C-alpha positions as CSV (number, residue, x, y, z in Angstrom):
1,M,-10.8,-22.8,-0.8
2,K,-11.3,-21.8,3.1
3,V,-11.9,-18.0,3.8
4,K,-9.8,-16.3,6.0
5,S,-11.1,-15.0,9.4
6,L,-11.3,-11.2,10.3
7,Q,-9.1,-12.4,13.6
8,N,-6.4,-12.8,11.1
9,C,-5.7,-9.1,9.6
10,G,-2.5,-8.3,11.9
11,R,-3.2,-4.3,10.8
12,C,-0.1,-4.4,9.1
13,G,-0.8,-1.5,6.7
14,L,0.0,-2.9,3.3
15,C,-3.5,-2.6,2.2
16,L,-3.0,1.1,2.6
17,Q,-0.3,1.5,0.0
18,V,-2.2,-0.1,-2.2
19,C,-5.8,1.2,-1.5
20,P,-6.4,4.1,-4.3
21,V,-9.3,5.9,-2.1
22,Y,-6.7,5.6,0.8
23,K,-3.8,7.5,-1.2
24,V,-6.2,10.3,-2.0
25,S,-8.2,10.5,0.9
26,N,-4.9,9.8,3.6
27,Q,-7.9,9.0,6.3
28,E,-7.2,5.9,8.2
29,E,-11.3,5.3,8.1
30,A,-10.3,4.7,4.5
31,S,-8.3,2.4,4.3
32,P,-9.3,-1.6,4.4
33,R,-7.7,-2.0,7.6
34,A,-10.3,0.2,9.0
35,R,-12.6,-1.7,7.2
36,L,-12.2,-4.8,8.8
37,Q,-11.9,-3.7,11.9
38,V,-15.4,-1.7,12.2
39,I,-16.9,-4.5,10.8
40,K,-15.0,-6.9,13.3
41,Y,-16.3,-4.6,16.2
42,Y,-20.1,-5.0,14.3
43,K,-20.3,-8.7,14.1
44,N,-18.8,-8.3,18.1
45,N,-21.6,-6.4,18.5
46,N,-19.4,-3.6,20.2
47,L,-20.7,-1.2,17.0
48,E,-23.7,-0.1,16.0
49,S,-25.1,0.2,12.9
50,S,-25.9,3.9,11.5
51,T,-25.1,5.4,8.4
52,G,-21.7,6.3,9.1
53,L,-20.5,3.3,9.2
54,K,-23.0,2.9,5.9
55,E,-21.1,5.5,5.0
56,I,-17.4,3.9,5.2
57,I,-18.3,0.5,3.7
58,S,-19.6,2.2,0.8
59,K,-16.7,4.4,0.3
60,C,-14.8,1.7,-1.9
61,L,-13.8,1.1,-5.5
62,M,-14.1,-2.7,-4.7
63,C,-10.8,-2.6,-6.8
64,G,-9.6,-5.9,-5.3
65,S,-6.1,-4.7,-4.3
66,C,-6.6,-4.9,-0.9
67,K,-7.3,-9.1,-1.2
68,A,-4.6,-9.3,-3.7
69,I,-2.0,-7.6,-1.3
70,C,-2.8,-9.5,2.2
71,P,-0.4,-11.3,3.6
72,S,-3.0,-13.1,5.9
73,G,-5.4,-14.1,3.2
74,I,-8.2,-12.2,4.1
75,N,-10.9,-12.2,1.7
76,H,-12.1,-8.7,1.6
77,Y,-14.3,-8.9,-1.2
78,S,-16.7,-11.4,0.6
79,Q,-16.6,-9.3,4.1
80,F,-17.4,-5.9,3.0
81,M,-19.6,-7.5,-0.1
82,E,-21.7,-9.2,3.8
83,M,-21.8,-6.0,5.2
84,R,-22.6,-3.7,2.5
85,T,-26.0,-5.9,2.6
86,A,-26.6,-5.4,6.4
87,M,-25.9,-1.8,5.8
88,V,-28.9,-1.4,3.0
89,K,-31.1,-3.8,4.7
90,D,-30.7,-1.3,7.8
91,H,-30.4,1.7,5.9
92,G,-31.8,1.7,2.7
93,E,-29.9,2.5,-0.6
94,K,-29.5,6.0,-2.8
95,P,-32.6,5.6,-5.4
96,V,-30.0,5.8,-8.6
97,I,-28.4,2.8,-6.7
98,K,-31.7,0.8,-6.4
99,S,-33.0,1.3,-9.5
100,L,-29.9,0.2,-11.3
101,V,-29.7,-3.4,-9.2
102,Y,-33.6,-3.5,-10.1
103,L,-32.9,-3.3,-13.7
104,L,-29.8,-5.6,-13.7
105,A,-31.8,-8.2,-11.8
106,K,-33.8,-9.4,-15.2
107,E,-32.6,-9.1,-18.7
108,S,-36.0,-8.2,-19.8
109,R,-35.9,-4.9,-17.4
110,L,-32.4,-4.0,-18.8
111,Q,-33.2,-4.1,-22.6
112,L,-36.3,-2.0,-21.9
113,A,-34.5,0.4,-20.1
114,A,-31.4,0.7,-22.7
115,G,-34.7,0.7,-25.3
116,A,-36.1,4.1,-23.0
117,A,-32.2,5.5,-22.8
118,K,-32.1,5.1,-26.6
119,I,-35.1,7.1,-27.7
120,G,-33.9,9.6,-24.5
121,Q,-30.6,10.1,-26.1
122,R,-32.2,11.1,-29.4
123,L,-35.1,13.8,-28.1
124,I,-33.7,14.7,-24.9
125,P,-32.8,18.5,-26.2
126,Q,-28.9,19.3,-26.7
127,T,-29.1,22.0,-23.9
128,F,-30.1,20.0,-21.4
129,I,-27.6,17.0,-22.3
130,Q,-24.7,20.0,-22.7
131,K,-25.7,21.1,-19.1
132,Y,-26.1,18.2,-16.8
133,N,-23.3,15.4,-15.4
134,L,-23.2,12.1,-14.0
135,G,-21.1,12.5,-11.9
136,N,-17.9,14.3,-13.3
137,I,-19.2,13.3,-16.8
138,P,-21.4,15.9,-18.9
139,L,-24.1,13.4,-20.4
140,K,-22.9,14.5,-23.9
141,R,-19.6,12.2,-23.3
142,F,-21.6,9.1,-22.4
143,P,-21.4,6.4,-24.9
144,E,-24.4,6.6,-27.8
145,L,-26.2,2.9,-27.1
146,N,-26.2,0.5,-29.2
147,K,-29.1,0.3,-32.1
148,K,-29.7,-3.4,-31.3
149,P,-28.2,-5.1,-28.5
150,F,-25.4,-6.9,-29.7
151,R,-26.6,-10.5,-28.8
152,Q,-29.4,-9.6,-31.0
153,A,-27.3,-8.8,-33.7
154,V,-25.2,-11.3,-34.3
155,P,-26.5,-15.3,-34.2
156,E,-26.0,-17.2,-31.3
157,I,-23.5,-19.8,-33.5
158,I,-20.7,-18.0,-35.4
159,H,-18.7,-20.5,-37.8
160,P,-14.9,-19.7,-38.1
161,E,-13.4,-18.7,-41.6
162,N,-11.1,-21.5,-42.2
163,S,-10.6,-25.0,-40.4
164,K,-12.2,-25.6,-37.5
165,K,-10.1,-25.1,-33.9
166,G,-12.1,-25.8,-31.4
167,T,-15.4,-24.5,-29.6
168,L,-15.5,-21.0,-27.5
169,L,-18.6,-19.5,-25.4
170,Y,-18.4,-15.5,-25.4
171,F,-19.9,-13.9,-22.3
172,T,-20.0,-10.7,-23.5
173,G,-21.5,-8.8,-19.7
174,C,-24.0,-5.9,-20.2
175,A,-21.8,-3.0,-21.7
176,T,-20.9,-4.7,-24.9
177,N,-24.3,-6.0,-25.1
178,H,-25.7,-2.4,-24.6
179,A,-23.5,0.0,-25.4
180,F,-19.9,-0.9,-27.0
181,D,-21.1,-3.7,-29.7
182,E,-18.1,-2.3,-31.8
183,T,-16.2,-4.6,-28.9
184,G,-18.0,-8.0,-29.5
185,F,-17.8,-7.5,-33.5
186,S,-14.0,-7.4,-33.0
187,T,-13.9,-9.9,-30.4
188,I,-16.1,-12.3,-33.0
189,N,-13.9,-11.1,-35.9
190,I,-10.2,-12.7,-34.8
191,L,-12.2,-15.6,-33.0
192,K,-13.7,-16.1,-36.3
193,Q,-10.3,-15.4,-38.2
194,M,-8.4,-17.8,-35.5
195,G,-10.3,-20.4,-36.8
196,Y,-12.9,-20.9,-34.2
197,K,-16.6,-21.7,-33.8
198,V,-18.1,-19.2,-31.5
199,I,-21.6,-19.8,-29.1
200,I,-23.0,-16.6,-27.7
201,P,-25.5,-18.0,-25.2
202,K,-28.6,-16.0,-25.4
203,K,-29.7,-17.0,-21.8
204,Q,-26.6,-15.0,-20.4
205,T,-27.4,-12.2,-18.1
206,C,-25.9,-9.2,-15.8
207,C,-22.8,-11.3,-13.9
208,G,-24.0,-10.0,-10.6
209,I,-21.1,-8.0,-9.4
210,P,-22.6,-4.4,-9.7
211,M,-26.1,-6.2,-7.4
212,L,-23.0,-8.1,-5.0
213,F,-21.2,-4.8,-4.3
214,H,-24.2,-2.7,-3.6
215,G,-25.4,-5.6,-1.3
216,A,-28.1,-7.3,-3.4
217,G,-26.7,-10.5,-2.9
218,E,-30.0,-12.6,-3.1
219,K,-30.9,-10.2,-6.5
220,A,-27.2,-10.9,-7.9
221,H,-27.6,-15.3,-6.5
222,K,-30.3,-15.4,-9.0
223,N,-28.1,-14.1,-11.8
224,V,-25.1,-16.5,-11.0
225,L,-27.3,-19.7,-11.2
226,I,-28.4,-18.7,-14.6
227,N,-25.3,-17.9,-15.8
228,I,-23.4,-21.2,-14.6
229,E,-26.4,-23.3,-16.6
230,C,-26.0,-22.2,-19.4
231,L,-22.2,-21.6,-19.9
232,D,-21.1,-25.2,-18.2
233,Q,-20.9,-27.0,-21.7
234,K,-19.1,-29.9,-22.5
235,D,-16.4,-29.7,-25.0
236,I,-15.6,-26.0,-24.8
237,K,-12.4,-25.1,-25.0
238,A,-12.7,-21.3,-23.2
239,I,-15.0,-19.0,-21.9
240,I,-14.3,-15.7,-23.7
241,V,-15.0,-12.7,-21.7
242,D,-14.3,-8.7,-23.0
243,C,-14.8,-6.9,-19.6
244,P,-12.2,-8.0,-16.6
245,T,-14.8,-7.1,-13.8
246,C,-17.0,-10.2,-15.9
247,G,-13.9,-11.9,-15.8
248,S,-13.7,-12.0,-12.4
249,A,-17.1,-13.0,-11.7
250,L,-17.2,-15.9,-13.4
251,K,-13.5,-16.7,-12.4
252,T,-13.4,-15.9,-8.7
253,E,-16.7,-15.1,-7.3
254,Y,-19.4,-17.4,-8.4
255,P,-17.0,-20.2,-7.1
256,E,-16.6,-18.3,-4.0
257,L,-20.3,-17.3,-3.5
258,L,-21.6,-20.8,-3.5
259,E,-19.1,-21.7,-1.1
260,R,-20.1,-19.1,1.1
261,L,-23.8,-20.4,0.8
262,E,-22.6,-23.8,1.3
263,Q,-24.2,-24.8,-1.6
264,D,-22.6,-27.2,-4.9
265,N,-20.0,-25.0,-6.6
266,G,-18.9,-27.9,-8.5
267,A,-20.5,-26.4,-11.9
268,A,-19.1,-23.1,-10.9
269,N,-15.5,-24.3,-11.0
270,R,-15.9,-25.7,-14.2
271,V,-17.1,-22.5,-15.4
272,A,-14.0,-20.4,-13.7
273,S,-11.4,-23.2,-14.9
274,K,-12.4,-21.8,-18.4
275,V,-12.6,-18.0,-18.0
276,I,-10.4,-16.0,-20.2
277,D,-9.9,-12.6,-21.2
278,I,-9.7,-12.0,-25.0
279,M,-6.6,-10.3,-25.0
280,S,-5.4,-13.2,-23.0
281,F,-6.4,-15.8,-25.2
282,I,-5.6,-13.9,-28.4
283,L,-1.8,-14.1,-26.9
284,Q,-1.8,-17.8,-25.3
285,E,-3.4,-19.4,-28.9
286,S,-1.7,-17.2,-31.9
287,G,1.0,-14.7,-30.1
288,D,2.0,-12.0,-31.9
289,D,3.3,-13.7,-35.6
290,N,-0.4,-14.1,-37.0
291,F,-1.1,-10.0,-37.2
292,T,-0.2,-8.7,-40.7
293,Q,1.6,-5.1,-41.0
294,A,-0.6,-2.4,-40.9
295,K,-0.2,0.1,-43.3
296,E,0.3,3.2,-40.7
297,P,1.8,2.6,-37.3
298,V,-0.2,3.4,-34.5
299,R,0.7,5.4,-31.0
300,V,-1.2,4.1,-28.4
301,T,-1.0,4.2,-24.6
302,Y,-2.6,1.7,-22.1
303,H,-4.7,1.5,-18.5
304,L,-4.8,-1.4,-17.0
305,P,-7.9,-2.4,-15.0
306,C,-7.8,-2.9,-11.6
307,H,-9.8,-6.3,-11.9
308,L,-7.4,-7.3,-14.3
309,K,-4.5,-7.2,-12.6
310,N,-6.1,-8.4,-9.4
311,S,-8.8,-10.7,-10.1
312,Q,-7.7,-12.7,-13.3
313,K,-3.8,-12.4,-12.9
314,T,-3.4,-11.6,-16.5
315,A,-2.1,-7.9,-16.0
316,N,0.7,-8.3,-18.5
317,N,-1.0,-10.1,-21.2
318,T,-2.1,-6.9,-23.2
319,E,1.2,-5.0,-22.8
320,K,2.9,-8.1,-23.8
321,L,1.2,-7.7,-27.2
322,L,1.4,-4.7,-27.9
323,D,5.1,-4.2,-27.0
324,A,5.4,-7.6,-29.7
325,L,3.4,-5.9,-32.3
326,P,5.7,-3.7,-34.8
327,W,3.2,-1.8,-35.8
328,I,2.4,-0.5,-32.9
329,R,4.1,1.8,-30.8
330,Y,3.6,1.3,-27.1
331,D,4.3,4.2,-24.9
332,K,3.5,3.2,-21.4
333,A,2.2,6.1,-18.7
334,M,3.9,6.1,-15.2
335,D,0.7,5.2,-14.1
336,V,-0.6,2.3,-16.0
337,A,-1.8,0.6,-13.1
338,D,-3.0,2.8,-10.7
339,C,-7.2,3.0,-10.4
340,C,-8.8,5.1,-12.8
341,G,-11.9,5.9,-9.7
342,G,-14.3,4.2,-12.1
343,G,-15.2,1.6,-9.8
344,G,-18.8,1.1,-11.6
345,T,-20.7,3.4,-9.8
346,F,-18.0,4.9,-7.7
347,F,-17.5,8.1,-9.9
348,Y,-20.9,9.0,-9.5
349,E,-21.4,8.3,-5.5
350,Y,-18.1,9.7,-4.8
351,P,-17.3,12.2,-7.5
352,E,-14.1,14.5,-5.8
353,I,-12.5,10.9,-5.3
354,S,-12.7,9.9,-8.0
355,R,-12.3,13.4,-10.0
356,Q,-8.3,13.5,-8.7
357,M,-7.9,9.7,-9.3
358,V,-9.0,10.3,-13.0
359,E,-7.4,13.9,-13.6
360,K,-3.7,12.0,-12.9
361,K,-4.7,9.5,-15.4
362,I,-5.5,11.7,-18.6
363,K,-2.2,14.1,-17.5
364,N,0.2,10.9,-17.9
365,A,-1.5,9.4,-20.6
366,T,-1.3,13.3,-22.6
367,D,2.4,13.1,-21.6
368,T,3.0,9.7,-23.7
369,G,2.3,11.5,-26.8
370,A,-0.5,8.8,-27.8
371,D,-3.3,9.3,-30.2
372,I,-5.3,6.2,-28.5
373,W,-5.5,4.8,-25.3
374,L,-6.5,1.3,-24.7
375,T,-8.5,0.1,-21.7
376,D,-10.4,-3.9,-21.4
377,C,-12.6,-2.3,-18.8
378,P,-16.5,-0.5,-20.1
379,V,-16.2,1.4,-16.9
380,C,-13.1,2.6,-17.1
381,R,-13.3,3.3,-20.5
382,I,-16.7,5.7,-19.8
383,N,-14.8,7.3,-17.2
384,L,-11.8,7.8,-18.8
385,S,-13.1,9.1,-21.9
386,G,-15.8,11.3,-20.1
387,N,-13.4,13.3,-17.9
388,L,-11.6,14.3,-21.9
389,T,-12.3,17.8,-22.7
390,E,-12.6,18.9,-26.4
391,K,-8.8,19.7,-26.4
392,D,-7.7,16.4,-25.5
393,T,-7.2,14.2,-28.7
394,L,-7.4,10.8,-27.0
395,T,-9.6,8.2,-28.8
396,V,-10.3,5.8,-26.0
397,Q,-11.0,1.8,-27.1
398,H,-10.9,-1.5,-26.2
399,P,-7.5,-3.1,-27.5
400,V,-9.5,-6.1,-29.2
401,Q,-10.7,-3.1,-31.5
402,L,-7.5,-2.2,-32.5
403,L,-6.6,-6.0,-33.7
404,S,-9.5,-6.4,-35.3
405,N,-8.3,-3.7,-38.1
406,V,-5.6,-5.4,-39.3
407,P,-6.3,-8.8,-40.8
408,F,-5.2,-11.9,-38.9
409,G,-3.0,-14.3,-40.6
410,K,0.2,-13.6,-43.1
């Protein structure tokens, strides 16, 4: 795919209408249009590198809304990531972000860190946990880590309950592996009932998006090659993801990254062609007819993650299932598709901007009267649930958990 040049930007302003950061700050320098212009000046040697320039480039959720709406076809992602790499090289990175990149670069490091964090969650005094926040989120509201990494808790090959329809690969991502194993167990449960053999490659590692977004392209590149190697398998019907960001990485960023590096991206394209999020796969292969009636109706609302909306082009599939199932009362929030302000580490780096976004989301979700708030993205889940208060009655979870609670098949 040919990446359109910065020169193609007509400064039309359509990106301003969809940029969540601009809509909060209402400052031109916070707009995608402005970022493209300063990148152009920098590349033409008309603007020097500075911490101020780094701040302009960094204050972005990398939600993909600008890329999705751009009439000139400019790949904002690639431009922003390339510029972030240059800025990190010139000015360094925050210690917390630098540590995160270091851990994500190797699965063994991440496992050690998760193990240490689990011990910390048990031993750190509650007075400390009650007192401190990470961004806007109190430490006490962060998810409890899995007792065992999900990929260690399940076999690599899982056989279907009935007749075999085909074989699937399951890319679990870091969040399911270390924090939200209930999403993984729910996914496997449904796929088994649907009649699929599921393979969970043990060698898979972080998708690399957090590293790419923080200017650590070289480290991310190693992860990309590892994941492509273990996912590029023959006789596979689909590659299932439960995280929209991981899906965006595998489906879009991997082929484009290797193309920019002028490397063979044949394997990356083969992988990309088979990637599908779990809810879309359920809708595609079975629809809503195979889920039995729940004993009690469930009242839910939904938050549509940006990467599902902008990168995978499967925005409405979860809502289609929610609308179709008779035992679910789906009450749509007025800002269902608006960004929640999570954005990977954005909620930590820019808490004031993030707070304004998430408070609006919480109000509108609460106004629906729903009991459960569904979202496919683990970072959105952390941000939404982490900003709820004790008086809020909403429970945030992945949509697949709701379906897994009901037997599949009449």
